[in-house]
C-alpha positions, 0 to 999 in steps of 0.5 A: 423418529422416536421408537419404543423398540430398537431400530433394525435395518431394512433393504430396498432397492432402487437407482439412488432412492430417496427416503420417500421412496424407500418408505413407500417401498416399505409401506412406511411413512418417512417418519418410520425411518431414521433421517440421520442414517438416511439411505445407504449404499449396499450393493451398486450393481443390484441397487441395493440400499439400507435404511434404519427403521423404527422396529415396531413399524414393520410388518410382523411377518419379516420380509414385508412389501415389495422388494424389501427384505429385513429386518436385520439386526442393527448392533452397536459397533465397538472395539473387541479389544481395548486399544494398545497402549503407545510403546515408549521410544 
C-alpha cells in the first residue's frame, strides 16, 4: 500500500473477515488496505474488526458503504513520559 495521505482506520463486520471481504465492504481494492496491519478484532460479540486504509481511497462522505464506519484517526502510539531511571541498589 502506498499513500499520499495518512492512513486511517475503518471498521468492518463479519466472522473473521479476510482482507478481500473487508475491501469489498469498503468498496475498495485490497491494494487500498494495509496488508501488514491486516484485519484486527475489536469486538467479538458484534463481529467488529478494524482495517488500516489509505486515507485518499475512502469516499469523502465519511461512513461509506454497507456496515463500515469511519474513518477514524490512527495516531502514533508513544509513551507520554520518559521512562524512569533504574534506582541503584
